[in-house]
C-alpha positions in Angstrom: 112.9 -17.4 108.7 112.3 -16.7 104.9 115.1 -15.9 102.5 114.4 -14.3 99.0 116.9 -14.7 96.3 116.4 -13.1 93.0 119.0 -13.3 90.1 118.7 -10.4 87.5 118.0 -6.7 87.5 115.1 -5.0 89.0 112.7 -3.7 86.3 112.2 -0.1 86.4 110.9 2.0 83.5 110.2 5.8 84.0 107.6 6.9 81.3 107.4 10.5 82.5 109.2 12.7 82.8 112.0 12.6 80.3 115.2 13.7 81.7 115.9 17.3 81.2 112.2 18.1 80.5 111.0 21.8 80.9 107.6 22.4 82.3 106.0 25.8 82.1 102.9 27.3 83.6 101.2 24.7 86.1 103.6 23.4 88.8 101.6 20.2 89.4 103.3 17.3 87.7 102.9 13.6 87.4 105.8 10.9 87.7 104.6 7.7 85.9 106.2 4.5 85.1 106.5 0.6 85.4 107.9 -1.8 87.7 107.0 -5.3 88.8 103.8 -5.5 90.9 105.5 -6.9 94.1 108.2 -4.4 94.0 108.3 -1.3 96.6 108.9 1.9 95.1 110.0 5.6 96.2 110.4 8.8 94.8 112.7 11.1 96.6 112.5 9.0 99.7 108.7 8.8 99.7 106.9 5.7 99.4 104.7 5.4 96.1 102.0 2.8 95.5 102.4 0.3 92.8 99.3 -1.1 91.1 98.6 -4.8 90.6 99.7 -4.4 87.0 103.0 -2.9 88.0 102.2 0.6 87.0 102.9 3.7 89.3 102.2 7.4 89.4 102.8 10.2 91.8 101.8 13.9 91.7 104.4 16.3 92.6 104.6 20.1 93.0 107.6 21.6 91.0 109.6 24.5 92.5 110.8 27.2 90.1 114.1 26.2 88.6 115.6 22.8 88.5 113.8 19.8 90.2 115.5 16.5 90.7 113.7 13.2 91.3 115.3 9.8 92.3 112.9 6.9 91.7 114.1 3.6 93.3 112.4 0.3 92.9 113.2 -2.5 95.3 112.4 -6.2 95.0 111.8 -8.6 97.9 115.4 -9.8 97.9 116.6 -6.2 98.4 117.9 -5.6 95.0 117.4 -2.0 93.7 117.2 -0.1 90.7 117.4 3.7 90.6 116.8 6.3 88.0 117.5 10.0 88.4 115.4 12.6 86.4 115.6 16.4 86.2 112.8 18.7 85.3 113.0 22.4 84.9 110.0 24.5 86.0 109.3 28.0 84.8 106.2 30.1 85.5 
């Protein structure tokens, strides 16, 4: 049995989008940020790959109106950090 213990907060930085951003025209959008390379990451419950340098990016399709995204980073000890961002899309 292996037990992981980590003290301190899970690192999670969301570079894009800024909360409350408005996107017009193209509904293709990219969520980008940084966490620790060994962390797992999900966006709205979908697993997202974390690169060896800790960066992540995920392309999403926006629906017209308000779109919410919950980004969760989890370390090997099970600690989590969550950031919620809202983006408004207009055609």
